[in-house]
Each structure stands twice: as C-alpha cells, then as structure tokens.
C-alpha positions as CSV (number, residue, x, y, z in Angstrom):
1,M,43.1,-20.4,7.1
2,D,46.9,-20.6,7.6
3,L,47.1,-18.8,11.0
4,S,50.9,-18.8,10.8
5,A,50.5,-16.1,8.1
6,L,49.1,-13.7,10.6
7,R,51.2,-10.8,11.9
8,R,51.2,-9.0,15.2
9,F,52.0,-5.6,13.6
10,P,51.6,-2.8,14.7
11,D,52.2,-4.5,18.1
12,V,55.7,-5.6,19.1
13,E,57.1,-8.4,16.9
14,G,60.1,-10.6,17.5
15,P,61.3,-14.1,18.3
16,G,58.9,-16.0,20.4
17,L,56.1,-13.5,19.8
18,A,53.6,-15.3,17.6
19,A,50.3,-13.8,16.3
20,A,48.4,-17.1,16.8
21,D,49.0,-20.2,18.8
22,A,47.7,-23.7,19.6
23,A,45.0,-22.3,21.9
24,D,43.5,-20.3,19.0
25,R,43.6,-23.4,16.7
26,L,42.0,-25.6,19.4
27,L,39.1,-23.2,20.0
28,L,38.4,-23.0,16.3
29,D,38.3,-26.8,16.1
30,E,36.2,-27.3,19.3
31,G,33.8,-24.5,18.3
32,A,33.6,-25.3,14.6
33,A,30.1,-26.8,14.6
34,A,28.8,-24.0,16.8
35,I,30.4,-21.3,14.7
36,A,29.0,-22.9,11.5
37,G,25.5,-23.0,13.0
38,T,25.4,-19.4,14.3
39,A,23.2,-17.0,12.5
40,P,24.7,-13.8,11.0
41,G,25.1,-11.2,13.7
42,A,24.9,-13.7,16.6
43,L,28.6,-14.5,16.9
44,V,30.8,-12.4,19.2
45,V,34.6,-12.6,19.6
46,V,36.3,-11.0,22.6
47,D,39.9,-10.3,23.1
48,D,41.1,-11.9,20.0
49,A,44.8,-11.1,20.2
50,Y,45.6,-10.4,16.5
51,G,42.7,-11.8,14.5
52,A,43.1,-15.6,14.6
53,L,39.7,-16.3,16.1
54,T,37.8,-13.7,14.1
55,L,39.3,-14.5,10.7
56,G,39.2,-18.2,11.4
57,A,35.5,-18.0,12.2
58,A,34.9,-15.8,9.1
59,E,36.7,-18.4,7.0
60,T,34.2,-21.0,8.0
61,G,31.3,-18.8,6.9
62,A,30.4,-16.6,9.9
63,R,29.0,-13.2,9.0
64,R,28.4,-9.9,10.8
65,I,30.8,-10.9,13.6
66,R,30.9,-8.5,16.5
67,V,34.5,-8.2,17.8
68,H,35.7,-6.5,20.9
69,Q,39.5,-6.3,21.5
70,D,40.7,-4.4,24.6
71,L,44.0,-3.4,22.9
72,I,44.0,-0.9,20.1
73,T,47.1,-2.6,18.7
74,G,45.1,-5.8,18.5
75,E,42.3,-4.1,16.7
76,R,44.7,-2.6,14.2
77,A,46.4,-6.0,13.7
78,L,43.1,-7.6,13.0
79,A,42.3,-5.0,10.4
80,A,45.7,-5.3,8.8
81,N,45.6,-9.1,8.7
82,A,42.1,-9.0,7.3
83,E,43.1,-6.5,4.6
84,R,46.1,-8.6,3.7
85,L,44.6,-12.1,4.0
86,G,40.9,-11.6,3.9
87,P,38.0,-11.6,4.6
88,A,37.8,-8.0,5.6
89,D,34.0,-7.4,5.4
90,R,32.6,-10.0,7.8
91,F,33.2,-8.3,11.2
92,D,32.7,-5.0,13.0
93,S,34.8,-3.8,15.9
94,V,32.6,-2.7,18.8
95,P,33.2,-1.3,22.4
96,L,32.6,-3.5,25.4
97,G,29.1,-3.2,26.9
98,P,25.6,-4.7,26.8
99,E,25.2,-4.2,23.1
100,T,28.3,-6.3,22.4
101,F,26.4,-9.4,23.5
102,R,22.7,-8.7,23.0
103,G,21.2,-11.6,21.2
104,A,24.5,-13.5,20.8
105,T,24.3,-17.3,20.7
106,T,28.0,-18.0,20.4
107,V,30.9,-16.2,22.0
108,L,34.6,-16.9,21.4
109,L,36.9,-15.6,24.1
110,R,40.7,-15.6,24.5
111,L,41.0,-16.1,28.2
112,P,42.5,-13.0,29.9
113,R,45.4,-13.1,32.3
114,A,43.3,-11.4,35.0
115,L,40.3,-13.1,36.7
116,D,38.6,-9.8,37.2
117,R,38.5,-9.2,33.4
118,L,37.0,-12.7,32.9
119,A,34.4,-11.9,35.7
120,E,33.3,-8.6,34.0
121,V,33.1,-10.1,30.5
122,A,31.3,-13.3,31.8
123,A,28.7,-11.2,33.7
124,L,27.9,-9.1,30.5
125,I,27.5,-12.3,28.5
126,A,25.2,-13.9,31.1
127,A,23.1,-10.7,31.5
128,Y,22.6,-9.8,27.8
129,A,23.3,-12.7,25.5
130,D,20.6,-15.1,24.2
131,P,19.6,-17.7,26.9
132,S,21.0,-20.4,24.5
133,V,24.4,-18.8,24.4
134,R,27.5,-20.9,24.6
135,L,30.8,-19.4,25.6
136,F,34.0,-21.0,24.2
137,A,37.0,-19.7,26.1
138,T,40.5,-20.8,25.2
139,G,44.0,-20.4,26.7
140,R,47.4,-22.0,27.2
141,I,47.3,-24.4,30.2
142,K,50.2,-22.6,31.9
143,H,48.1,-19.4,32.1
144,M,44.8,-21.2,33.1
145,S,43.6,-22.1,36.6
146,V,40.7,-23.7,38.4
147,S,39.7,-20.3,39.5
148,M,38.6,-19.5,35.9
149,N,36.1,-22.3,36.1
150,E,34.8,-20.9,39.4
151,V,34.4,-17.4,38.0
152,L,32.4,-18.8,35.1
153,H,30.2,-20.8,37.5
154,T,29.2,-17.6,39.3
155,V,27.0,-16.7,36.2
156,F,26.7,-20.0,34.2
157,D,25.0,-23.2,35.2
158,R,27.5,-25.4,33.4
159,V,31.2,-25.3,32.6
160,D,32.8,-28.1,30.5
161,V,36.5,-28.6,30.0
162,T,37.9,-30.0,26.7
163,R,40.8,-32.4,26.6
164,A,44.2,-30.8,26.4
165,R,45.9,-30.5,23.0
166,Q,49.4,-28.9,22.6
167,K,49.2,-27.6,26.1
168,S,46.0,-25.8,25.5
169,R,42.4,-26.2,26.6
170,V,38.9,-24.8,26.0
171,L,36.3,-24.0,28.6
172,I,32.7,-24.2,27.4
173,A,30.1,-22.3,29.5
174,S,26.4,-22.6,29.0
175,G,23.2,-22.0,30.9
176,P,23.6,-18.2,31.7
177,R,21.8,-17.0,34.8
178,V,20.5,-13.6,33.8
179,S,19.8,-12.2,37.2
180,D,23.3,-13.3,38.5
181,G,24.8,-11.7,35.4
182,A,22.9,-8.5,35.9
183,H,23.9,-8.3,39.6
184,A,27.5,-8.9,38.7
185,T,27.7,-6.3,36.0
186,A,26.6,-3.7,38.6
187,E,29.9,-4.2,40.4
188,W,31.8,-2.7,37.5
189,P,33.8,-0.5,37.4
190,R,35.1,-1.0,41.0
191,R,36.4,1.8,43.1
192,L,38.6,2.1,46.2
193,N,39.7,5.0,48.3
194,H,43.3,5.4,49.3
195,P,43.4,7.9,52.1
196,D,47.2,7.8,52.4
197,L,47.5,9.3,48.9
198,G,44.2,11.2,49.0
199,L,43.1,9.3,45.8
200,T,40.1,7.3,44.7
201,V,41.0,4.7,42.1
202,V,38.3,3.4,39.7
203,A,39.1,0.3,37.5
204,H,37.5,-2.1,35.1
205,G,38.5,-5.7,35.0
206,G,41.9,-6.5,33.6
207,V,43.5,-3.1,34.2
208,F,46.9,-3.4,35.8
209,A,46.7,-3.5,39.6
210,G,42.9,-3.0,39.5
211,T,41.9,-0.5,42.2
212,R,45.1,-1.0,44.1
213,I,48.2,1.2,43.6
214,D,51.1,-0.9,42.7
215,I,54.4,-0.4,44.6
216,G,56.3,0.7,41.5
217,T,53.8,3.5,40.9
218,R,53.9,4.5,44.6
219,F,57.7,4.7,44.4
220,L,57.6,6.9,41.4
221,L,55.0,9.2,43.1
222,D,57.3,9.4,46.2
223,Q,59.7,11.2,44.0
224,S,57.2,13.8,42.8
225,P,58.7,16.7,44.8
226,Q,61.7,16.3,42.5
227,F,59.7,16.4,39.3
228,P,60.4,19.4,37.0
229,D,58.1,22.4,37.4
230,V,56.1,22.3,34.2
231,A,52.8,23.4,32.9
232,S,51.8,20.0,31.3
233,A,52.8,16.4,31.6
234,V,52.1,13.0,30.0
235,D,51.1,9.8,31.8
236,L,52.3,7.2,29.3
237,A,50.6,3.8,29.5
238,C,48.4,5.2,32.2
239,G,46.5,2.1,33.4
240,S,43.8,3.2,35.8
241,G,45.1,6.8,35.7
242,V,46.7,6.9,39.2
243,I,49.7,9.0,38.2
244,A,47.7,11.5,36.1
245,A,45.1,12.0,38.9
246,A,47.8,12.3,41.6
247,L,49.8,14.9,39.7
248,A,46.7,16.9,38.8
249,R,45.5,16.9,42.5
250,R,48.9,18.0,43.8
251,H,49.5,20.7,41.2
252,P,46.2,22.7,40.7
253,T,47.3,24.3,37.4
254,L,48.9,21.3,35.8
255,R,47.3,19.7,32.7
256,V,48.0,16.0,32.1
257,T,47.5,13.9,29.0
258,A,47.1,10.2,29.8
259,T,47.3,7.6,27.1
260,D,46.9,3.8,27.0
261,R,46.3,1.2,24.3
262,S,43.8,-0.6,26.5
263,A,40.1,0.4,26.2
264,A,39.5,-0.8,29.8
265,A,42.4,1.4,31.0
266,V,41.2,4.4,29.1
267,S,37.7,4.0,30.6
268,S,39.2,3.5,34.1
269,A,41.5,6.5,33.9
270,R,38.6,8.7,32.8
271,A,36.6,7.5,35.7
272,T,39.5,7.9,38.2
273,A,39.9,11.5,37.0
274,R,36.2,12.2,37.6
275,A,36.3,10.6,41.0
276,N,39.1,12.8,42.1
277,G,37.7,16.1,40.6
278,V,40.4,16.6,38.0
279,A,38.6,15.6,34.8
280,D,38.8,19.1,33.5
281,R,42.7,18.9,33.6
282,V,43.3,15.3,32.7
283,V,42.6,14.3,29.1
284,V,42.6,10.5,28.5
285,V,43.1,9.2,25.0
286,P,43.3,5.7,23.5
287,A,46.7,5.5,21.8
288,D,49.6,3.3,21.1
289,G,52.2,5.1,23.1
290,A,52.3,8.9,22.4
291,E,51.1,8.7,18.9
292,T,48.5,11.4,19.3
293,L,51.1,13.9,20.6
294,P,53.1,16.1,18.1
295,N,56.9,15.6,17.9
296,A,59.2,17.4,20.2
297,T,56.5,19.2,22.2
298,Q,56.3,17.7,25.7
299,E,58.1,18.9,28.8
300,L,57.6,15.8,31.0
301,V,56.6,12.2,30.4
302,L,56.0,9.8,33.3
303,L,56.1,6.0,32.7
304,N,55.7,2.8,34.6
305,P,56.2,0.4,31.7
306,P,54.6,-3.0,31.3
307,F,56.9,-5.9,30.8
308,H,54.7,-8.3,28.9
309,S,53.0,-8.2,25.5
310,D,49.8,-10.3,25.6
311,A,50.9,-13.4,27.5
312,A,54.6,-13.3,26.7
313,L,57.2,-11.6,28.8
314,S,59.0,-9.1,26.7
315,T,61.1,-5.9,27.1
316,G,60.0,-4.9,23.6
317,I,56.9,-3.0,24.8
318,A,59.0,-1.0,27.2
319,E,61.5,0.0,24.5
320,H,58.7,0.9,22.2
321,L,57.3,3.3,24.9
322,F,60.8,4.7,25.4
323,V,60.9,5.5,21.6
324,E,57.5,7.1,21.8
325,A,58.5,9.2,24.8
326,A,61.7,10.3,23.0
327,R,59.8,11.3,19.9
328,A,57.2,13.4,21.9
329,L,59.7,15.1,24.2
330,R,61.2,18.5,23.3
331,P,65.0,18.9,23.6
332,G,65.7,19.0,27.3
333,G,62.4,17.5,28.3
334,E,62.5,14.6,30.6
335,L,61.2,11.0,30.8
336,W,60.8,9.9,34.4
337,C,60.5,6.1,34.5
338,V,60.2,3.5,37.3
339,W,61.3,0.0,36.5
340,N,62.1,-3.3,38.1
341,S,65.8,-3.0,38.8
342,H,66.6,-6.5,37.5
343,L,65.5,-5.4,34.0
344,R,68.4,-3.0,33.7
345,Y,66.7,-0.5,31.4
346,R,69.2,2.3,31.9
347,P,71.4,1.5,28.8
348,A,68.2,1.5,26.6
349,L,67.1,4.8,28.1
350,E,70.5,6.3,27.5
351,R,70.5,5.1,23.9
352,I,66.9,5.9,23.0
353,V,66.1,9.1,25.0
354,G,69.4,10.6,26.3
355,P,71.5,11.2,29.4
356,T,69.9,9.3,32.3
357,R,70.4,9.8,36.0
358,Q,69.2,7.7,38.9
359,I,66.8,9.5,41.1
360,A,66.0,6.7,43.6
361,R,66.5,3.0,44.1
362,N,65.1,0.5,46.6
363,R,65.4,-3.3,46.9
364,K,63.0,-3.8,43.9
365,F,62.6,-0.6,41.8
366,T,64.7,2.1,40.2
367,V,63.5,5.6,39.2
368,T,65.4,7.4,36.5
369,A,65.2,10.7,34.7
370,S,66.3,10.8,31.1
371,A,66.8,14.1,29.3
372,R,66.0,14.3,25.6
373,R,69.0,15.1,23.5
C-alpha cells in the first residue's frame, strides 16, 4: 500500500503533518511475517494514528482485525482512508478493555507519548492476550526512551529492539506474565485527592496531566470568581474533567457539558465527575470539539487547548477548537481560555471568536475572555 496516499482528515492537516511516517513503515516490515501468519481475529492494532498500520496489515491479508484508537479523529480518518483506498471490510473498531486483546497472538502498537498509556495497554495485553502473543511497538527514536523498555519488562519476559531505520525503531515484546498483567490492570484508572481544591481526579493512562492538575488549569480556575453567572457551561477538550468537576462543585445548580476526542479522557472525565458527586450535572461526550452542540446556543465555554497533534507540535488544533467554540457560542457568549503566553493566541481569538480581553497573566500563562460577535 502507498501509505503516502493516506490523509489525516478530519484531524488537522497542514505542512509537516503527515498521516504516516517511517515508524509505520518499519513496523509493517518488521512484523510482516507475524502479520501474515496470524489467524483471522487474532491481530489487534492499537493507537494507529490514521490507519497506516491497520490498512497495511489488511493489505498483506490480515482479516477481522480488532482496532482501538484513542482519538475519535483517528478512528474517523481510518474509516475515511479505508473507504477511499480500501480495504474497508477487514477491521472492526473496538473500545479498550479485556475483550480488545482476548485470544490475540499479534499486537501492533504505535508507541504513545505517555509512559502511563503504554503501561495500561501493556498490562491488558499481558493479562488477556494468548500466551504466545508478540507485541510490535513502533515509534520515532526522538520520542522513544529506555523507560519504554522498562515498562514493557514489568509484564513481559523479553523485549527485543530492532535496528534503527530512518530514525525509527520497533520494540518486540514476548512472554507475557499473566499474573503481573492482571495485577497491573487493577491499578487503572488511577485516582488522586487534591485537598487544596476539594477535588478527586481520576485518570486513565495517556490523559493530559494524569491525576495531577496542571498549572495552566489551576490558573484558569483561579479566575473562576470572575466567570459569567450562567446556567450552563462547556468544558472543551476536557481531559480528566477537572474544570467540569470543579465548576459543578462550586456552583450547585450549574450544568456542564464536557467534550474530548480522546476515549481515555472521556472515560476519565466521567469517573472524575462520579468521584466528586457531580455526575448528575456533568455530561461527558466523545466529540471532535463542540460538534455535538447546536450552533449559537452556549453561554460559556472554557478551554485549556492542547498544542500538539499526535506527536507533532502544532497550533492548528487550538485554532480548530477556537472555531468550534465560536460556532457553539451564542452572540455575547464567552470563551475563557488559558494558554502559554509565548504562543500569542490573542490575534487568533480576536479573528475567530470576537473581542478579547486579558483577564490575568503570570510568568507562563495568559487567561483571556473572548466575546462572540
């Protein structure tokens, strides 16, 4: 398959943002024999960014592939690429859990940026896959570390490392220790109490900041006494759901809609809402931005935007979320946003949303409020 024909759409596209790279190609080459020898239904692909691994494996003859992608945009990109390039009938998208890996003999994984995501996925594989399973995990060398090998060694007997090619490598793990995997899966999701904010945060692996509360989110919450007095609010790109839960606890009648494109974040945010006793007023939905919300209906949107798309640094995802917020806000409604000051988002906020005023600024972060025109 010509992987260069793949697209990232509906995710952010632009210069330097490819849908497939040398790491995908290396994994498909290193795992070719294993993929070809895997029985139908026994191949699992995890966190395939835009379909390169899944469609590459299908092209070599794999059938009934189970695919889990954390990002809803990745899942949609895979479906769109399969519809456009084929084959579209050789895989099924599934949620992450024991059934994802039960009976699997080959797993292809795009290595995550976060070690805790790798730890959670590796534990599930070791606990539920076939004892003969081999995990092929690929990444760009600049995003890999020896710590990844160490994480895999906690639940696998053996971890081999391929030779580098085009600044990419593949880790091959085998010999799963079922009891260690089962013990490790019991650690997820993790939870941590934050007495200073009166919050408990629950998080699965890979969610931004994990069970911590990052300093940008804290700075935004510090400004909450100045938030408009509204009946409902939106926590856009909610992560573990800290903002949604904090607002719901501080305002007993407020209803919050929290959205995120990450399945791990959605699960975490729901768990955080339950842990803080506000699940009846916090609705968490998987979505690309505010796509589930009607146009011009929202009074207040809160956002701590990510500044990377997959492994690439990009301001495109933030601007995409600004557009989503602008579409959902009613005239006069406000987007309150916290951002790293060096990113200088204010002109974009002015252009996309409307008149923007600075609410607070410290050495690292700026909080702004943008009123919808």
